[in-house]
C-alpha positions in Angstrom: 86.9 35.4 187.1 86.3 33.4 184.0 88.9 31.1 182.8 90.4 32.2 179.4 92.0 29.5 177.1 93.8 30.9 174.0 94.8 28.3 171.4 97.0 29.9 168.8 97.2 27.7 165.4 98.6 28.7 162.1 101.8 30.9 162.9 104.4 30.5 160.6 107.7 29.2 162.0 109.4 32.4 161.7 106.5 34.2 163.5 106.4 31.5 166.0 110.1 32.1 167.0 109.5 35.7 167.6 106.2 35.1 169.7 108.2 32.7 171.7 111.0 34.8 172.4 111.9 35.4 176.1 113.9 38.3 175.8 112.7 41.8 176.8 113.1 43.3 173.4 112.4 41.2 170.4 112.9 43.1 167.0 111.9 42.0 163.6 113.4 43.3 160.4 110.6 42.1 157.9 110.4 41.7 154.1 107.1 42.9 152.5 104.2 40.4 153.4 106.2 38.3 155.8 103.6 38.6 158.1 105.0 41.4 160.2 101.5 43.2 161.4 99.9 39.9 161.8 102.5 38.7 164.3 102.2 41.9 166.2 98.5 41.4 166.4 99.0 37.8 167.6 101.5 39.0 170.2 99.0 41.4 171.4 96.1 39.1 171.7 98.1 36.6 173.5 99.1 39.3 176.1 95.8 40.6 176.7 94.0 37.1 177.2 97.0 35.5 179.3 97.5 38.5 181.4 94.5 39.5 183.3 94.2 43.3 184.2 97.1 44.3 182.0 97.6 47.3 179.7 99.4 47.5 176.6 100.1 49.9 173.8 100.4 49.6 170.0 102.4 52.4 168.4 102.6 53.2 165.0 104.2 56.3 162.7 100.9 58.0 162.4 97.3 57.8 163.9 95.9 56.5 160.9 98.2 53.5 160.4 97.8 52.8 164.4 93.8 52.4 163.7 93.4 51.3 160.3 96.3 48.7 160.4 97.1 47.9 164.0 93.5 48.1 165.5 92.0 46.3 162.6 94.6 43.6 162.6 94.2 42.7 166.4 90.2 43.1 166.0 90.3 40.5 163.0 91.7 37.7 165.3 89.2 38.3 168.1 85.4 37.2 168.2 82.9 39.8 167.3 81.1 39.5 170.6 80.6 42.6 172.7 80.2 40.5 175.8 83.7 39.4 175.3 85.6 42.0 173.4 84.8 45.9 173.4 86.2 47.8 170.4 86.5 51.7 170.8 87.4 53.3 167.5 87.1 57.1 168.8 90.0 58.7 170.7 91.7 57.1 172.4 91.2 54.0 170.4 91.4 50.7 172.3 90.2 47.1 172.5 89.2 45.8 176.0 89.0 42.1 176.7 86.0 42.0 179.0 86.5 38.5 180.9 90.0 39.6 181.7 90.0 43.5 181.8 92.9 43.8 179.7 93.4 46.6 177.5 95.2 47.6 174.3 95.2 51.2 173.4 96.4 52.4 169.9 98.9 55.3 169.8 100.8 57.6 167.2 104.3 58.4 167.3 104.2 61.7 165.5 104.3 63.5 168.8 106.6 61.9 171.1 105.5 64.1 173.9 102.1 62.9 173.9 103.6 59.2 174.5 104.7 60.0 178.1 102.2 59.0 180.7 101.0 56.1 183.0 102.8 52.9 183.2 102.1 50.2 180.9 102.7 46.4 180.9 103.9 45.6 177.2 104.4 47.9 174.2 104.2 46.9 170.2 105.8 49.5 167.7 104.8 48.7 164.1 107.1 50.4 161.6 109.4 51.0 164.6 112.2 52.0 162.2 110.4 54.8 161.0 109.6 56.2 164.3 112.0 58.8 165.8 114.4 57.9 168.8 112.2 60.5 170.8 109.0 58.4 170.3 110.8 55.2 171.3 112.4 56.9 174.3 108.8 58.2 175.4 107.4 54.6 174.9 110.2 52.8 176.9 109.6 55.3 179.7 106.2 53.9 180.2 107.4 50.2 180.8 109.9 51.4 183.3 107.9 50.7 186.3 106.8 47.5 185.3 109.5 46.0 183.6 107.5 45.1 180.5 108.5 43.8 177.3 108.5 45.4 174.0 108.1 44.0 170.5 109.3 46.2 167.7 108.4 45.1 164.0 109.3 46.9 160.8 110.3 46.8 157.2 114.0 47.4 156.9 115.3 51.1 157.0 118.7 52.6 156.5 121.6 51.3 158.4 121.8 54.5 160.9 120.0 55.7 163.8 118.5 54.1 167.0 116.8 51.3 165.6 119.7 50.0 163.5 121.8 50.4 166.8 119.3 48.4 168.7 118.9 45.7 165.9 122.7 45.0 165.6 122.9 44.8 169.1 120.2 41.8 169.5 122.2 40.1 166.5 124.5 38.6 169.4 123.1 35.8 170.7 124.6 36.3 174.2 122.8 39.8 174.7 120.6 39.2 177.6 117.7 41.6 176.7 117.7 41.9 172.9 116.8 39.4 170.1 116.8 40.2 166.6 115.0 38.5 163.6 115.2 38.9 160.0 112.3 37.8 157.9 112.3 37.5 154.2 109.2 37.6 151.9 109.7 33.8 151.1 109.5 32.7 154.7 105.6 33.2 154.2 104.7 30.2 152.5 101.6 32.0 151.1 103.5 34.1 148.6 104.5 32.1 145.6 107.9 31.9 144.3 107.0 33.2 141.0 105.9 36.4 142.5 109.3 36.7 144.3 111.0 35.8 141.2 109.2 38.5 139.2 110.0 41.1 141.8 113.7 40.2 141.5 113.5 40.7 137.6 111.5 44.0 137.8 113.1 45.8 140.8 116.6 47.2 141.4 118.9 44.9 143.4 118.8 47.3 146.2 115.1 47.5 146.2 114.5 43.9 145.9 117.2 43.2 148.7 115.3 45.7 151.1 111.6 44.9 150.5 111.8 41.3 149.8 114.9 39.9 151.7 114.7 42.1 154.9 118.1 43.7 154.4 118.8 47.2 155.7 120.1 49.8 153.2 123.5 51.2 152.8 123.1 55.0 152.9 125.9 56.8 150.9 127.3 56.4 147.5 125.3 56.9 144.3 121.5 55.6 144.1 122.1 54.8 140.4 124.2 51.9 139.3 125.5 51.3 136.1 125.2 54.8 134.8 128.1 54.6 132.4 127.2 51.4 131.0 123.9 52.7 130.1 125.2 55.9 128.4 125.5 54.3 125.0 122.5 56.1 123.3 122.4 59.2 121.2 120.0 62.3 120.8 117.8 61.6 117.7 115.3 63.7 115.8 111.6 63.0 116.1 109.8 60.3 113.8 106.0 60.4 113.0 104.7 57.1 114.2 106.9 56.7 117.4 105.8 57.0 120.8 107.3 59.8 123.0 106.9 60.8 126.8 108.5 63.7 128.3 109.7 64.9 131.7 110.1 68.6 132.8 111.5 70.1 135.8 110.8 73.6 136.1 112.6 76.2 137.8 112.5 79.9 138.9 115.7 82.2 138.8 118.4 80.3 140.5 117.9 76.6 139.6 118.0 75.0 136.0 115.0 73.9 133.9 115.4 70.5 132.3 113.5 68.6 129.6 113.7 65.2 128.4 112.2 63.1 125.9 112.4 59.2 126.1 111.3 57.0 123.2 108.8 54.7 124.8 109.5 51.7 122.4 113.0 52.0 122.5 113.4 53.1 126.3 115.8 55.5 125.0 116.6 59.3 125.9 116.2 61.0 122.5 116.2 64.5 123.4 117.8 66.7 126.6 117.6 70.3 127.0 118.7 72.5 130.1 118.4 76.1 130.7 118.1 78.9 133.3 117.4 82.5 133.9 114.4 82.6 131.5 111.0 83.9 132.0 108.0 81.6 132.1 106.9 82.8 128.6 110.5 82.1 127.1 110.6 78.6 129.0 106.9 77.6 127.9 107.9 78.8 124.3 110.9 76.6 124.4 109.1 73.6 125.6 106.5 74.1 122.8 109.2 74.1 120.4 110.4 70.8 121.7 107.0 69.5 121.6 106.6 70.0 117.9 109.6 68.2 117.1 108.4 65.0 118.8 104.9 64.2 117.4 102.3 63.4 120.3 104.8 63.7 123.0 103.2 64.4 126.6 105.4 65.9 129.3 105.1 64.8 133.0 105.7 68.2 134.6 106.9 68.6 138.2 104.1 71.1 139.5 105.1 71.0 143.0 104.8 74.5 144.4 104.2 76.0 141.1 100.3 75.6 140.9 98.3 75.3 137.9 99.4 78.7 135.9 102.4 77.5 134.3 100.5 74.1 133.2 97.9 76.3 131.8 100.4 78.2 129.8 101.8 75.1 128.5 98.4 73.8 127.5 97.5 77.0 125.7 100.8 76.6 123.7 99.4 73.2 122.4 101.6 71.3 124.9 100.1 68.0 126.2 100.9 68.0 130.0 100.3 65.8 133.2 101.2 67.7 136.5 103.0 65.6 138.9 103.1 66.7 142.5 105.9 65.3 144.4 105.6 63.5 147.6 107.9 61.7 149.4 106.4 58.2 148.6 105.9 59.0 145.0 109.2 60.4 144.6 110.8 57.1 146.2 108.7 55.1 143.7 110.2 57.1 140.5 113.9 57.0 141.9 113.5 53.3 142.3 111.9 52.8 139.1 114.6 54.9 137.3 117.3 52.9 139.1 116.0 49.7 137.9 115.5 50.9 134.4 119.5 51.7 134.5 120.7 48.9 136.5 118.7 46.4 134.3 120.1 47.8 131.2 116.7 48.7 129.9 117.2 52.5 129.6 119.8 54.1 127.2 120.7 57.7 127.1 123.7 59.8 125.5 126.9 60.3 127.4 126.0 63.8 128.3 128.6 64.6 131.3 126.1 67.1 133.0 123.4 64.2 133.4 125.8 61.5 134.2 127.2 63.5 137.0 124.0 64.1 138.5 123.0 60.5 138.4 126.3 59.3 140.0 126.2 61.9 142.7 122.4 61.6 143.5 122.2 60.5 147.1 119.7 58.9 149.9 119.9 60.6 153.2 117.9 59.4 156.1 115.9 61.8 158.8 115.4 60.9 162.5 112.4 58.8 161.7 114.3 56.7 159.3 112.6 57.9 156.3 114.9 58.0 153.2 115.2 61.3 151.2 116.5 61.5 147.7 118.3 64.5 146.0 121.3 66.1 145.2 124.3 66.8 147.7 124.3 70.3 149.2 125.3 72.8 146.6 124.7 70.6 143.5 121.6 70.3 141.2 119.2 67.4 140.4 117.1 68.8 137.6 118.5 66.3 135.2 117.7 63.5 137.1 114.3 64.9 138.0 113.3 65.3 134.3 114.6 61.8 133.5 112.6 60.4 136.3 109.4 62.2 135.2 109.7 60.9 131.9 110.4 57.5 132.9 108.1 57.2 135.9 105.6 55.0 133.7 107.9 52.7 131.8 107.9 49.1 132.1 111.2 47.8 133.8 110.8 44.9 131.4 109.6 44.9 127.9 106.1 44.8 127.7 104.3 41.4 126.9 100.7 40.6 126.0 98.4 40.5 129.0 95.5 38.3 129.3 92.6 38.5 131.8 94.1 35.6 133.7 97.4 37.2 134.0 95.7 40.4 136.2 96.2 39.6 140.0 94.7 41.7 142.4 96.9 42.4 145.4 95.7 41.4 149.0 96.4 43.2 152.3 98.8 41.6 154.8 95.8 41.1 157.0 94.6 38.2 154.6 97.7 36.2 156.1 96.7 36.5 159.5 96.4 33.0 161.1 93.3 32.1 163.0 92.7 31.9 166.5 90.6 29.4 168.3 88.9 31.0 171.0 86.3 28.3 172.4 83.4 29.7 174.2 82.4 26.9 176.6 82.1 26.6 180.3 83.4 30.1 181.1 86.1 29.6 178.4 86.6 31.6 175.1 
């Protein structure tokens, strides 16, 4: 069999510590763009090349992530020579190293039962904290016969669940089987200090600590900090020449409809109304009256589950609207933006007890896959928060400044940070 020599160059120190870890379970809680996926790919390639005939798995929360992120990261480290590397993107997707006969298959964790099967020699779980415990148990069963290692990498998740328990176990240096690593975005020298400082200024403290410092989130307590400090504004009549944006959370019979209008220039809530038990016609009429009082206001409307008819009714009554369908990711972004606006003193609103009460009781909970869900506690309402989130979803967290062409930076994928591998092809080596 051909001799395979692999020379790994360019791994950053924090990645190298992970790659060199001798323990069976190595776990990395990583800030954004710290090189998490790149490091997982380097580990996978090293195993494939150095362990002839081995079989490994790369498991991600979804099939799309497994292939478009995982497979592409691994393929990017290997030569594009079909005599050396064969890539199969159809189900089941896999990468085969021809000289060694080693194979890395790419799997999805969304159906844990499908992960029970033949034994594998190693497993890499990308975004492990967002996979269910059932998926982890299934993958763990595949390395039982081989005693193979598992490498788990993720952006931080809430301080709960199976991943948090395993991570905290690895923080004890005397644990014989588990080692845990925490990576900050600043550990990647390709990310400028200015970029990190900008994120610190523009994001809420909790979001920054999670995304950039690699810290796990505390679940429980209020999502919004400094609510009472921000409650220094007052309701004001509309003025010609001001820029207004509105948020509208529509309700059917039991819940409440809430409407909020924010002055974009002052970042201040200037109008707020809340009602329930009205027909759609009465609701549309009430919103239309509100729109007349605030010239040019455009309402962002929660259209999830309601479809287009209500939006069309509003438009027929000369209300400018944009429908917003809530997804878990989109809602998280809106919550984080509102939290940052309040925490940094950018947004002001009147001391309305119903609004402050909803903001202070609004909570984050986590499901079995580690996904954070935001909303009111059981038996309470969050229509006021939703209307305010919709009104502020596009506001700048810092006062706007003049932008020039040179200020525009196009973000790059984490894959651009993948260090190079030397795979020399000579005298039977590559």
